[in-house]
N, CA, C and O atoms as a DFTB+ gen file, in Angstrom:
480 C
 N C O
     1  1      15.724      16.061       7.704
     2  2      15.165      14.727       7.817
     3  2      14.291      14.473       6.590
     4  3      13.487      15.329       6.222
     5  1      14.432      13.332       5.963
     6  2      13.623      12.961       4.814
     7  2      12.251      12.512       5.298
     8  3      12.143      11.552       6.061
     9  1      11.196      13.206       4.853
    10  2       9.849      12.849       5.289
    11  2       9.076      12.117       4.200
    12  3       7.888      11.838       4.363
    13  1       9.737      11.805       3.098
    14  2       9.086      11.092       2.010
    15  2       9.815       9.785       1.768
    16  3      11.042       9.745       1.691
    17  1       9.060       8.743       1.653
    18  2       9.622       7.446       1.334
    19  2       8.926       6.955       0.083
    20  3       7.699       6.995      -0.010
    21  1       9.709       6.490      -0.881
    22  2       9.104       5.930      -2.084
    23  2       9.903       4.749      -2.584
    24  3      11.092       4.606      -2.297
    25  1       9.222       3.909      -3.338
    26  2       9.811       2.699      -3.900
    27  2       9.242       2.497      -5.286
    28  3       8.084       2.815      -5.554
    29  1      10.064       1.969      -6.154
    30  2       9.580       1.585      -7.475
    31  2       9.422       0.074      -7.492
    32  3      10.347      -0.670      -7.167
    33  1       8.229      -0.362      -7.877
    34  2       7.943      -1.791      -7.983
    35  2       7.558      -2.079      -9.427
    36  3       7.099      -1.196     -10.152
    37  1       7.749      -3.309      -9.824
    38  2       7.403      -3.722     -11.183
    39  2       6.058      -4.451     -11.126
    40  3       5.924      -5.486     -10.473
    41  1       5.071      -3.893     -11.818
    42  2       3.743      -4.497     -11.885
    43  2       3.408      -4.704     -13.356
    44  3       3.367      -3.754     -14.137
    45  1       3.173      -5.943     -13.714
    46  2       2.774      -6.280     -15.083
    47  2       3.722      -5.668     -16.120
    48  3       3.289      -5.154     -17.152
    49  1       5.027      -5.736     -15.821
    50  2       6.037      -5.255     -16.755
    51  2       6.279      -3.759     -16.752
    52  3       7.049      -3.256     -17.570
    53  1       5.624      -3.028     -15.833
    54  2       5.798      -1.575     -15.764
    55  2       6.349      -1.179     -14.411
    56  3       6.030      -1.795     -13.394
    57  1       7.180      -0.147     -14.403
    58  2       7.684       0.412     -13.151
    59  2       6.636       1.358     -12.585
    60  3       6.210       2.304     -13.248
    61  1       6.226       1.089     -11.347
    62  2       5.225       1.906     -10.658
    63  2       5.869       2.464      -9.394
    64  3       6.421       1.716      -8.587
    65  1       5.795       3.771      -9.227
    66  2       6.337       4.421      -8.035
    67  2       5.265       4.423      -6.952
    68  3       4.172       4.959      -7.139
    69  1       5.594       3.820      -5.828
    70  2       4.730       3.853      -4.646
    71  2       5.339       4.851      -3.671
    72  3       6.555       4.883      -3.484
    73  1       4.509       5.647      -3.066
    74  2       4.992       6.677      -2.153
    75  2       4.148       6.663      -0.889
    76  3       2.929       6.502      -0.949
    77  1       4.800       6.832       0.254
    78  2       4.094       6.915       1.534
    79  2       4.657       8.087       2.324
    80  3       5.867       8.198       2.518
    81  1       3.772       8.949       2.770
    82  2       4.145      10.100       3.583
    83  2       3.141      10.215       4.725
    84  3       2.267       9.363       4.884
    85  1       3.274      11.257       5.502
    86  2       2.300      11.503       6.566
    87  2       0.904      11.727       5.980
    88  3      -0.092      11.555       6.682
    89  1       0.823      12.103       4.720
    90  2      -0.466      12.342       4.050
    91  2      -1.166      11.041       3.640
    92  3      -2.379      11.045       3.431
    93  1      -0.443       9.951       3.523
    94  2      -0.999       8.714       2.981
    95  2      -2.251       8.244       3.723
    96  3      -3.251       7.958       3.064
    97  1      -2.255       8.148       5.046
    98  2      -3.484       7.706       5.729
    99  2      -4.663       8.648       5.492
   100  3      -5.809       8.206       5.400
   101  1      -4.381       9.932       5.396
   102  2      -5.443      10.919       5.144
   103  2      -6.023      10.726       3.742
   104  3      -7.241      10.730       3.565
   105  1      -5.154      10.558       2.753
   106  2      -5.596      10.335       1.386
   107  2      -6.414       9.052       1.288
   108  3      -7.452       9.024       0.626
   109  1      -5.953       8.000       1.939
   110  2      -6.679       6.724       1.948
   111  2      -8.076       6.911       2.541
   112  3      -9.060       6.400       2.007
   113  1      -8.152       7.646       3.646
   114  2      -9.444       7.900       4.304
   115  2     -10.355       8.712       3.378
   116  3     -11.553       8.441       3.299
   117  1      -9.795       9.708       2.675
   118  2     -10.589      10.519       1.753
   119  2     -11.091       9.683       0.574
   120  3     -12.234       9.833       0.142
   121  1     -10.243       8.813       0.064
   122  2     -10.603       8.010      -1.100
   123  2     -11.575       6.880      -0.772
   124  3     -12.501       6.606      -1.536
   125  1     -11.356       6.217       0.387
   126  2     -12.086       4.979       0.667
   127  2     -12.918       5.012       1.947
   128  3     -13.664       4.071       2.220
   129  1     -12.801       6.080       2.734
   130  2     -13.580       6.189       3.962
   131  2     -13.193       5.172       5.016
   132  3     -14.008       4.796       5.857
   133  1     -11.952       4.730       4.968
   134  2     -11.480       3.693       5.898
   135  2     -10.189       4.148       6.552
   136  3      -9.520       5.055       6.058
   137  1      -9.838       3.515       7.668
   138  2      -8.623       3.808       8.405
   139  2      -7.477       2.965       7.837
   140  3      -7.488       1.739       7.956
   141  1      -6.501       3.614       7.229
   142  2      -5.399       2.904       6.588
   143  2      -4.557       2.124       7.591
   144  3      -4.111       1.015       7.294
   145  1      -4.342       2.677       8.744
   146  2      -3.495       2.007       9.738
   147  2      -4.138       0.684      10.159
   148  3      -3.458      -0.336      10.268
   149  1      -5.450       0.708      10.394
   150  2      -6.145      -0.530      10.755
   151  2      -6.160      -1.512       9.583
   152  3      -5.941      -2.709       9.769
   153  1      -6.417      -1.005       8.383
   154  2      -6.454      -1.889       7.214
   155  2      -5.082      -2.491       6.928
   156  3      -4.983      -3.666       6.575
   157  1      -4.025      -1.695       7.076
   158  2      -2.672      -2.215       6.847
   159  2      -2.356      -3.312       7.862
   160  3      -1.742      -4.320       7.513
   161  1      -2.772      -3.122       9.116
   162  2      -2.540      -4.151      10.144
   163  2      -3.322      -5.423       9.824
   164  3      -2.791      -6.526       9.957
   165  1      -4.579      -5.277       9.404
   166  2      -5.396      -6.449       9.044
   167  2      -4.782      -7.190       7.864
   168  3      -4.707      -8.419       7.859
   169  1      -4.348      -6.439       6.875
   170  2      -3.765      -7.056       5.691
   171  2      -2.432      -7.728       6.016
   172  3      -2.132      -8.805       5.500
   173  1      -1.638      -7.091       6.869
   174  2      -0.367      -7.696       7.299
   175  2      -0.625      -9.022       7.999
   176  3       0.075     -10.005       7.752
   177  1      -1.630      -9.052       8.875
   178  2      -1.967     -10.287       9.589
   179  2      -2.478     -11.362       8.632
   180  3      -2.089     -12.525       8.738
   181  1      -3.346     -10.977       7.701
   182  2      -3.884     -11.934       6.728
   183  2      -2.771     -12.470       5.836
   184  3      -2.732     -13.662       5.531
   185  1      -1.876     -11.597       5.423
   186  2      -0.749     -12.004       4.588
   187  2       0.151     -12.971       5.361
   188  3       0.621     -13.964       4.806
   189  1       0.387     -12.681       6.634
   190  2       1.189     -13.568       7.479
   191  2       0.561     -14.934       7.647
   192  3       1.252     -15.951       7.605
   193  1      -0.767     -14.959       7.841
   194  2      -1.471     -16.250       7.936
   195  2      -1.358     -17.021       6.630
   196  3      -1.183     -18.240       6.634
   197  1      -1.458     -16.318       5.524
   198  2      -1.362     -16.966       4.213
   199  2       0.004     -17.607       4.071
   200  3       0.112     -18.741       3.603
   201  1       1.041     -16.900       4.466
   202  2       2.409     -17.418       4.354
   203  2       2.606     -18.617       5.280
   204  3       3.254     -19.591       4.899
   205  1       2.054     -18.554       6.491
   206  2       2.267     -19.609       7.479
   207  2       1.381     -20.829       7.249
   208  3       1.818     -21.963       7.444
   209  1       0.148     -20.598       6.838
   210  2      -0.821     -21.690       6.779
   211  2      -1.298     -22.023       5.377
   212  3      -2.088     -22.950       5.200
   213  1      -0.837     -21.288       4.383
   214  2      -1.252     -21.487       3.001
   215  2      -2.772     -21.456       2.860
   216  3      -3.374     -22.337       2.247
   217  1      -3.382     -20.409       3.449
   218  2      -4.824     -20.199       3.309
   219  2      -5.048     -19.067       2.315
   220  3      -4.197     -18.191       2.157
   221  1      -6.187     -19.090       1.652
   222  2      -6.488     -18.052       0.677
   223  2      -6.866     -16.754       1.367
   224  3      -7.486     -16.761       2.431
   225  1      -6.491     -15.651       0.759
   226  2      -6.917     -14.353       1.254
   227  2      -8.363     -14.117       0.829
   228  3      -8.790     -14.571      -0.233
   229  1      -9.102     -13.413       1.656
   230  2     -10.505     -13.139       1.347
   231  2     -10.608     -12.010       0.321
   232  3      -9.636     -11.301       0.057
   233  1     -11.794     -11.859      -0.247
   234  2     -12.042     -10.764      -1.187
   235  2     -11.856      -9.417      -0.490
   236  3     -11.386      -8.460      -1.105
   237  1     -12.219      -9.341       0.776
   238  2     -12.027      -8.105       1.544
   239  2     -10.541      -7.788       1.659
   240  3     -10.139      -6.638       1.481
   241  1      -9.716      -8.801       1.956
   242  2      -8.270      -8.597       2.048
   243  2      -7.707      -8.106       0.721
   244  3      -6.892      -7.184       0.691
   245  1      -8.139      -8.719      -0.373
   246  2      -7.644      -8.327      -1.689
   247  2      -8.079      -6.913      -2.057
   248  3      -7.317      -6.165      -2.670
   249  1      -9.298      -6.549      -1.685
   250  2      -9.776      -5.191      -1.949
   251  2      -8.964      -4.174      -1.154
   252  3      -8.600      -3.122      -1.679
   253  1      -8.678      -4.486       0.114
   254  2      -7.839      -3.587       0.921
   255  2      -6.470      -3.429       0.266
   256  3      -5.954      -2.317       0.162
   257  1      -5.880      -4.544      -0.179
   258  2      -4.579      -4.496      -0.843
   259  2      -4.642      -3.597      -2.080
   260  3      -3.781      -2.737      -2.261
   261  1      -5.642      -3.787      -2.922
   262  2      -5.770      -2.981      -4.141
   263  2      -5.919      -1.501      -3.795
   264  3      -5.314      -0.647      -4.443
   265  1      -6.725      -1.194      -2.774
   266  2      -6.924       0.195      -2.365
   267  2      -5.644       0.808      -1.802
   268  3      -5.323       1.960      -2.092
   269  1      -4.921       0.043      -1.006
   270  2      -3.649       0.527      -0.460
   271  2      -2.630       0.748      -1.575
   272  3      -1.942       1.769      -1.597
   273  1      -2.533      -0.200      -2.493
   274  2      -1.599      -0.069      -3.614
   275  2      -1.962       1.149      -4.452
   276  3      -1.083       1.914      -4.848
   277  1      -3.245       1.335      -4.723
   278  2      -3.688       2.482      -5.512
   279  2      -3.333       3.799      -4.817
   280  3      -2.830       4.723      -5.455
   281  1      -3.593       3.883      -3.521
   282  2      -3.309       5.111      -2.777
   283  2      -1.833       5.464      -2.857
   284  3      -1.484       6.616      -3.114
   285  1      -0.964       4.484      -2.639
   286  2       0.480       4.737      -2.696
   287  2       0.932       5.057      -4.123
   288  3       1.818       5.888      -4.320
   289  1       0.332       4.407      -5.109
   290  2       0.691       4.680      -6.506
   291  2       0.214       6.072      -6.920
   292  3       0.918       6.776      -7.644
   293  1      -0.954       6.467      -6.477
   294  2      -1.495       7.788      -6.798
   295  2      -0.615       8.877      -6.208
   296  3      -0.411       9.920      -6.829
   297  1      -0.094       8.638      -5.010
   298  2       0.841       9.606      -4.430
   299  2       2.141       9.637      -5.214
   300  3       2.732      10.700      -5.405
   301  1       2.586       8.476      -5.666
   302  2       3.842       8.403      -6.413
   303  2       3.750       8.980      -7.811
   304  3       4.747       9.450      -8.358
   305  1       2.554       8.947      -8.397
   306  2       2.344       9.457      -9.755
   307  2       0.926      10.003      -9.848
   308  3      -0.004       9.262     -10.166
   309  1       0.753      11.298      -9.571
   310  2      -0.583      11.886      -9.584
   311  2      -1.297      11.800     -10.944
   312  3      -2.501      12.041     -11.019
   313  1      -0.571      11.462     -12.015
   314  2      -1.196      11.390     -13.336
   315  2      -1.957      10.082     -13.578
   316  3      -2.654       9.950     -14.585
   317  1      -1.829       9.112     -12.657
   318  2      -2.574       7.864     -12.867
   319  2      -4.062       8.168     -12.752
   320  3      -4.433       9.187     -12.171
   321  1      -4.933       7.299     -13.298
   322  2      -6.378       7.573     -13.276
   323  2      -6.887       7.890     -11.875
   324  3      -6.351       7.412     -10.875
   325  1      -7.932       8.704     -11.830
   326  2      -8.528       9.102     -10.549
   327  2      -9.398       8.023      -9.937
   328  3      -9.859       8.170      -8.805
   329  1      -9.628       6.952     -10.656
   330  2     -10.423       5.845     -10.142
   331  2      -9.538       4.613      -9.977
   332  3      -8.796       4.258     -10.892
   333  1      -9.612       3.954      -8.808
   334  2      -8.817       2.734      -8.653
   335  2      -9.207       1.659      -9.666
   336  3      -8.357       0.886     -10.107
   337  1     -10.484       1.606     -10.035
   338  2     -10.916       0.620     -11.026
   339  2     -10.270       0.899     -12.383
   340  3      -9.813      -0.020     -13.061
   341  1     -10.237       2.178     -12.773
   342  2      -9.606       2.536     -14.043
   343  2      -8.110       2.223     -14.008
   344  3      -7.541       1.775     -15.004
   345  1      -7.472       2.463     -12.850
   346  2      -6.049       2.155     -12.716
   347  2      -5.815       0.654     -12.817
   348  3      -4.916       0.211     -13.532
   349  1      -6.614      -0.127     -12.107
   350  2      -6.456      -1.579     -12.147
   351  2      -6.693      -2.127     -13.546
   352  3      -6.082      -3.126     -13.927
   353  1      -7.573      -1.491     -14.319
   354  2      -7.832      -1.926     -15.691
   355  2      -6.623      -1.753     -16.609
   356  3      -6.598      -2.311     -17.705
   357  1      -5.626      -0.988     -16.176
   358  2      -4.433      -0.793     -17.015
   359  2      -3.450      -1.954     -16.889
   360  3      -2.433      -1.980     -17.583
   361  1      -3.741      -2.914     -16.013
   362  2      -2.874      -4.065     -15.794
   363  2      -3.563      -5.344     -16.236
   364  3      -4.789      -5.420     -16.318
   365  1      -2.731      -6.358     -16.523
   366  2      -3.258      -7.704     -16.662
   367  2      -3.534      -8.169     -15.240
   368  3      -4.496      -7.722     -14.615
   369  1      -2.708      -9.050     -14.733
   370  2      -2.820      -9.515     -13.352
   371  2      -1.533      -9.148     -12.627
   372  3      -0.470      -9.042     -13.239
   373  1      -1.642      -8.954     -11.307
   374  2      -0.439      -8.839     -10.503
   375  2      -0.677      -9.470      -9.152
   376  3      -1.808      -9.560      -8.674
   377  1       0.405      -9.901      -8.549
   378  2       0.320     -10.709      -7.351
   379  2       0.543      -9.894      -6.088
   380  3       1.511      -9.142      -5.978
   381  1      -0.366     -10.055      -5.143
   382  2      -0.188      -9.445      -3.824
   383  2       1.113      -9.925      -3.187
   384  3       1.756      -9.182      -2.445
   385  1       1.494     -11.153      -3.473
   386  2       2.670     -11.741      -2.835
   387  2       3.967     -11.111      -3.321
   388  3       4.989     -11.203      -2.640
   389  1       3.944     -10.475      -4.481
   390  2       5.119      -9.761      -4.975
   391  2       5.104      -8.293      -4.572
   392  3       6.160      -7.705      -4.339
   393  1       3.923      -7.698      -4.489
   394  2       3.801      -6.263      -4.272
   395  2       3.648      -5.892      -2.800
   396  3       4.123      -4.835      -2.383
   397  1       2.994      -6.737      -2.008
   398  2       2.753      -6.371      -0.609
   399  2       4.028      -6.212       0.215
   400  3       4.115      -5.252       0.980
   401  1       5.032      -7.105       0.104
   402  2       6.235      -6.889       0.922
   403  2       6.905      -5.529       0.697
   404  3       7.264      -4.879       1.679
   405  1       7.090      -5.067      -0.545
   406  2       7.655      -3.710      -0.689
   407  2       6.722      -2.620      -0.162
   408  3       7.191      -1.603       0.350
   409  1       5.398      -2.821      -0.283
   410  2       4.460      -1.843       0.270
   411  2       4.601      -1.764       1.789
   412  3       4.607      -0.674       2.363
   413  1       4.713      -2.924       2.435
   414  2       4.846      -2.952       3.893
   415  2       6.161      -2.305       4.325
   416  3       6.203      -1.564       5.307
   417  1       7.215      -2.585       3.595
   418  2       8.514      -1.968       3.898
   419  2       8.438      -0.450       3.734
   420  3       8.968       0.298       4.555
   421  1       7.790      -0.013       2.687
   422  2       7.607       1.414       2.439
   423  2       6.806       2.053       3.566
   424  3       7.164       3.125       4.053
   425  1       5.733       1.407       3.978
   426  2       4.897       1.925       5.052
   427  2       5.684       2.021       6.351
   428  3       5.612       3.031       7.051
   429  1       6.428       0.984       6.673
   430  2       7.247       1.011       7.898
   431  2       8.273       2.141       7.829
   432  3       8.510       2.828       8.823
   433  1       8.874       2.330       6.672
   434  2       9.854       3.406       6.502
   435  2       9.244       4.773       6.685
   436  3       9.854       5.651       7.295
   437  1       8.042       4.968       6.162
   438  2       7.401       6.270       6.308
   439  2       7.000       6.516       7.755
   440  3       7.054       7.649       8.232
   441  1       6.599       5.468       8.453
   442  2       6.234       5.613       9.860
   443  2       7.455       5.954      10.700
   444  3       7.351       6.710      11.665
   445  1       8.600       5.408      10.347
   446  2       9.837       5.681      11.099
   447  2      10.251       7.135      10.963
   448  3      10.833       7.703      11.888
   449  1       9.953       7.753       9.806
   450  2      10.373       9.128       9.607
   451  2       9.496      10.113      10.356
   452  3       9.915      11.247      10.588
   453  1       8.284       9.712      10.743
   454  2       7.405      10.627      11.462
   455  2       7.293      10.305      12.946
   456  3       6.668      11.051      13.699
   457  1       7.893       9.202      13.369
   458  2       7.831       8.825      14.782
   459  2       8.704       9.754      15.611
   460  3       9.817      10.100      15.213
   461  1       8.187      10.153      16.768
   462  2       8.928      11.002      17.676
   463  2       9.675      10.138      18.682
   464  3       9.060       9.320      19.365
   465  1      11.014      10.308      18.786
   466  2      11.749       9.491      19.750
   467  2      11.279       9.793      21.188
   468  3      10.996      10.940      21.536
   469  1      11.207       8.755      21.993
   470  2      10.807       8.926      23.385
   471  2      12.034       9.251      24.219
   472  3      13.133       8.764      23.956
   473  1      11.820      10.090      25.238
   474  2      12.913      10.429      26.162
   475  2      13.244       9.231      27.011
   476  3      12.368       8.444      27.368
   477  1      14.525       9.096      27.335
   478  2      14.957       7.986      28.198
   479  2      14.980       8.433      29.627
   480  3      15.316       7.648      30.514
């Protein structure tokens, strides 16, 4: 069974490998002191509201997105800077609306590989 899920996304003209495994929530918690599963759910809901109602995302939502993207990118390429700020400084601008859908798909895929089927 494949326990690693990864995707390559294009950010500011560069290919960035995002990776999600069973370690991802732990790494996120170590880096940011927050629960990735809760933050991913909050960000998914905020992103959905933005799509449905054309409302702006809050600074908190954007920070969660940047932290989640950094965590997955750091797993995909351990050579990226050890600071999310230093990593973000390597880009011009990039859009949550282009990067979040592949991140969410990647996260769902990694969760599917670790889920235990229930008995019928």
